[in-house]
C-alpha positions, 0 to 999 in steps of 0.5 A: 500500500505504501509503495503504491501511494509513493508511486502515485505521489511521484507521478503527481510530481511529474504531472504538476511540474512547473516551468523552470528557468534553465538559462537567462541573462543573469546566468550568461557567462561569456568565453574565457570565464569559469563556467562559460556557457555563452559564445559568438560566431562571426566573420565580422570585425568587432563582433562580440557578446557582453553581459550584465543587466542585459545581454548584447550581441554586437554584429561587427563592422566589416563591409562588403562581406556576407554577414555571419553573426550568431549567439550560441548558449548552452543549458542543462539537458532538456528532454521532451518525454511526456505530452505537454513537455516543452521548452521556450525561448522568451526575448525582449530586445532592441537594435537594428536588423538588416531589412531582408529575408531571414535576417533574424533566426532563433533555434533549439538544438541537441549538441550531442555533448559537443560544445564550444569552449571559445568564440569562433571568428570565421564565417564557416563556423566550427566542426564542434557544431557540425552535427547539431540537430534541432529546429529553427525559425527564420524571420524577415525584417523587411516589409514583406517577408517571402516564403523563405521565412519559415520553420526549419529542421536541422538534420544535415551536417555543416560546421556553420550552425545556420548554413541553409544547406543543413536545414530542411524547410517546412513548406507551411506556414510562411512566417509572413510577419516582419520582425522589424528592422528597428525598434523594440520587440518581444518574441517567444519561440516554443517547442512542445511535445504533442500526441502527433509530434513536436509542435513549434510555435513562434509569437512576436508582435501581433503574429503567431505561427505554429507547425507540427513535425510528425515525421522525424521529431527531435526531443532532446535539447541543450543549446539555443542560438540567435542569428542577426544580420546587418547590411553589407554596406553598414560601417557602424557596429550594430548591437542587439540588446536583450533585456530579457533572454530566458530559456525555460522548460516543463518539466524542470530537468532536475524534477524529471530526473528525481521522479524517474529515479524514484519510479525506477527504484520503486519498480526495482523493489516491487520486482524483487518481491 
């Protein structure tokens, strides 16, 4: 009777788990510091990441070259196991973005325990990120974004985390709302396990879009990335300033591990009887 009651309590703990923050501005630690979990990849002179009361992603000053600048952050493993489990990225930020298609992108990935230990100053990325798998959403900052702005799945090896050749685009829906080339924005990007697969949702401004991957859903994540593009003619060093950058999960990773361990031990005891 006691064992059964314990079993029910453990199940209840899993089902009522609340969202837990696994990364935020306050926990961001840049390369070269103990416990570093935040890096930048860029081919632009002067690119970088700053932390403090806000997080800044400086895109750099090089002109006449194709921009490649993105932020990569790591957090404790999150696995979507039960229907309703989710991982979310909430952003509040300001700063200039190139007024073109796919100029702003966000993504969640599984690093396979291959993680950066330093910043990358090359447009071709790093072999460390070659086999990352996961999902992204590409947004246009122009007035009328085209069909290239959509949800995507990263399933092909490439050193550049945001190389188009490493993604398969989901044909529908087009993320037709512009994220805006200037001003302040709020954005939420969520992956949720549903009965038929992994549902991806992005909300920003007055826009909201969703898609469900029912074919080859990815469910393990420990990495996020944010890409921002600047005009090739820009001679200044534009910076995106994130006053909020929060990654949260349901259930909390430690809660799931604790409950899974408890259930496993309980099952082992019952089998021995």
